[in-house]
PDB file as gemmi writes it, atoms N, CA and C in Angstrom:
CRYST1    1.000    1.000    1.000  90.00  90.00  90.00 P 1                      
ATOM      1  N   LEU A   1       0.671  -0.807  -0.055  1.00  0.00           N  
ATOM      2  CA  LEU A   1       0.024  -0.032   0.165  1.00  0.00           C  
ATOM      3  C   LEU A   1       0.632   1.227   0.081  1.00  0.00           C  
ATOM      4  N   ARG A   2       1.945   0.799   0.251  1.00  0.00           N  
ATOM      5  CA  ARG A   2       2.738   2.536   0.647  1.00  0.00           C  
ATOM      6  C   ARG A   2       3.624   2.828  -0.636  1.00  0.00           C  
ATOM      7  N   PRO A   3       3.988   1.772  -1.646  1.00  0.00           N  
ATOM      8  CA  PRO A   3       4.515   2.087  -2.886  1.00  0.00           C  
ATOM      9  C   PRO A   3       3.393   2.703  -3.601  1.00  0.00           C  
ATOM     10  N   LEU A   4       1.887   2.577  -3.475  1.00  0.00           N  
ATOM     11  CA  LEU A   4       0.920   2.884  -4.198  1.00  0.00           C  
ATOM     12  C   LEU A   4       0.882   4.200  -3.745  1.00  0.00           C  
ATOM     13  N   GLN A   5       0.632   4.524  -2.723  1.00  0.00           N  
ATOM     14  CA  GLN A   5       0.279   5.932  -2.625  1.00  0.00           C  
ATOM     15  C   GLN A   5       1.524   6.329  -2.803  1.00  0.00           C  
ATOM     16  N   THR A   6       2.676   6.419  -2.619  1.00  0.00           N  
ATOM     17  CA  THR A   6       3.929   7.561  -3.299  1.00  0.00           C  
ATOM     18  C   THR A   6       3.725   7.424  -4.599  1.00  0.00           C  
ATOM     19  N   GLN A   7       3.114   6.143  -5.182  1.00  0.00           N  
ATOM     20  CA  GLN A   7       3.066   6.563  -6.543  1.00  0.00           C  
ATOM     21  C   GLN A   7       2.136   7.494  -7.199  1.00  0.00           C  
ATOM     22  N   SER A   8       0.946   7.633  -6.421  1.00  0.00           N  
ATOM     23  CA  SER A   8      -0.010   8.549  -6.597  1.00  0.00           C  
ATOM     24  C   SER A   8       0.635   9.947  -6.071  1.00  0.00           C  
ATOM     25  N   ASP A   9       1.212  10.380  -5.162  1.00  0.00           N  
ATOM     26  CA  ASP A   9       1.954  11.218  -4.845  1.00  0.00           C  
ATOM     27  C   ASP A   9       2.921  11.335  -5.692  1.00  0.00           C  
ATOM     28  N   SER A  10       3.988  10.681  -6.657  1.00  0.00           N  
ATOM     29  CA  SER A  10       4.649  11.358  -7.175  1.00  0.00           C  
ATOM     30  C   SER A  10       4.317  12.052  -8.331  1.00  0.00           C  
ATOM     31  N   ALA A  11       2.702  11.481  -8.488  1.00  0.00           N  
ATOM     32  CA  ALA A  11       2.261  12.086  -9.959  1.00  0.00           C  
ATOM     33  C   ALA A  11       1.808  13.743  -9.376  1.00  0.00           C  
ATOM     34  N   SER A  12       1.727  13.577  -8.292  1.00  0.00           N  
ATOM     35  CA  SER A  12       1.321  15.490  -8.076  1.00  0.00           C  
ATOM     36  C   SER A  12       2.613  16.039  -7.721  1.00  0.00           C  
ATOM     37  N   ALA A  13       3.636  15.197  -6.972  1.00  0.00           N  
ATOM     38  CA  ALA A  13       4.450  16.053  -6.939  1.00  0.00           C  
ATOM     39  C   ALA A  13       5.574  16.176  -7.943  1.00  0.00           C  
ATOM     40  N   GLY A  14       5.427  15.079  -8.870  1.00  0.00           N  
ATOM     41  CA  GLY A  14       6.547  15.555 -10.225  1.00  0.00           C  
ATOM     42  C   GLY A  14       7.771  14.904  -9.933  1.00  0.00           C  
ATOM     43  N   ALA A  15       8.378  15.726 -10.117  1.00  0.00           N  
ATOM     44  CA  ALA A  15       9.776  15.062 -10.371  1.00  0.00           C  
ATOM     45  C   ALA A  15      10.209  14.423  -9.236  1.00  0.00           C  
ATOM     46  N   ASP A  16      10.237  15.412  -8.028  1.00  0.00           N  
ATOM     47  CA  ASP A  16      10.545  15.314  -6.664  1.00  0.00           C  
ATOM     48  C   ASP A  16       9.812  14.119  -6.168  1.00  0.00           C  
ATOM     49  N   GLY A  17       8.887  14.179  -6.663  1.00  0.00           N  
ATOM     50  CA  GLY A  17       8.085  12.715  -6.212  1.00  0.00           C  
ATOM     51  C   GLY A  17       8.596  11.466  -6.712  1.00  0.00           C  
ATOM     52  N   LYS A  18       8.985  11.475  -7.951  1.00  0.00           N  
ATOM     53  CA  LYS A  18       9.510  10.495  -8.756  1.00  0.00           C  
ATOM     54  C   LYS A  18      10.588   9.942  -8.089  1.00  0.00           C  
ATOM     55  N   ARG A  19      11.470  10.576  -7.617  1.00  0.00           N  
ATOM     56  CA  ARG A  19      12.909  10.485  -7.184  1.00  0.00           C  
ATOM     57  C   ARG A  19      12.793   9.558  -5.753  1.00  0.00           C  
ATOM     58  N   ASP A  20      11.666  10.310  -4.872  1.00  0.00           N  
ATOM     59  CA  ASP A  20      11.022   9.531  -3.946  1.00  0.00           C  
ATOM     60  C   ASP A  20      10.827   8.346  -4.301  1.00  0.00           C  
ATOM     61  N   ASN A  21      10.055   8.148  -5.394  1.00  0.00           N  
ATOM     62  CA  ASN A  21       9.173   6.387  -5.446  1.00  0.00           C  
ATOM     63  C   ASN A  21      10.073   5.450  -6.211  1.00  0.00           C  
ATOM     64  N   LEU A  22      11.159   6.035  -6.444  1.00  0.00           N  
ATOM     65  CA  LEU A  22      12.081   5.228  -6.876  1.00  0.00           C  
ATOM     66  C   LEU A  22      13.116   4.878  -5.832  1.00  0.00           C  
ATOM     67  N   SER A  23      13.133   5.708  -4.954  1.00  0.00           N  
ATOM     68  CA  SER A  23      13.592   5.160  -3.744  1.00  0.00           C  
ATOM     69  C   SER A  23      13.183   4.383  -3.148  1.00  0.00           C  
ATOM     70  N   ILE A  24      11.828   4.230  -2.397  1.00  0.00           N  
ATOM     71  CA  ILE A  24      11.107   3.928  -1.992  1.00  0.00           C  
ATOM     72  C   ILE A  24      11.123   2.117  -2.663  1.00  0.00           C  
ATOM     73  N   TYR A  25      10.925   2.270  -3.806  1.00  0.00           N  
ATOM     74  CA  TYR A  25      10.318   1.221  -4.563  1.00  0.00           C  
ATOM     75  C   TYR A  25      11.745   0.113  -4.712  1.00  0.00           C  
ATOM     76  N   GLY A  26      13.237   0.953  -4.903  1.00  0.00           N  
ATOM     77  CA  GLY A  26      14.353   0.289  -4.706  1.00  0.00           C  
ATOM     78  C   GLY A  26      14.517  -0.313  -3.916  1.00  0.00           C  
ATOM     79  N   GLU A  27      14.119   0.238  -2.402  1.00  0.00           N  
ATOM     80  CA  GLU A  27      14.357  -0.802  -1.304  1.00  0.00           C  
ATOM     81  C   GLU A  27      13.146  -2.013  -0.928  1.00  0.00           C  
ATOM     82  N   THR A  28      12.183  -1.434  -1.441  1.00  0.00           N  
ATOM     83  CA  THR A  28      11.297  -2.580  -1.437  1.00  0.00           C  
ATOM     84  C   THR A  28      11.242  -3.777  -2.321  1.00  0.00           C  
ATOM     85  N   ASN A  29      11.940  -3.507  -3.794  1.00  0.00           N  
ATOM     86  CA  ASN A  29      12.768  -4.407  -4.590  1.00  0.00           C  
ATOM     87  C   ASN A  29      13.959  -5.161  -3.886  1.00  0.00           C  
ATOM     88  N   GLU A  30      14.374  -4.849  -3.176  1.00  0.00           N  
ATOM     89  CA  GLU A  30      16.106  -5.034  -2.245  1.00  0.00           C  
ATOM     90  C   GLU A  30      15.254  -5.930  -1.388  1.00  0.00           C  
TER      91      GLU A  30                                                      
END                                                                             
């Protein structure tokens, strides 16, 4: 649920959100 919420935020935040999303996704992936 956290990644999904971040994805929605990234769309609103923009580049800043995308960067955060990548960091979160990378952590979840590992």
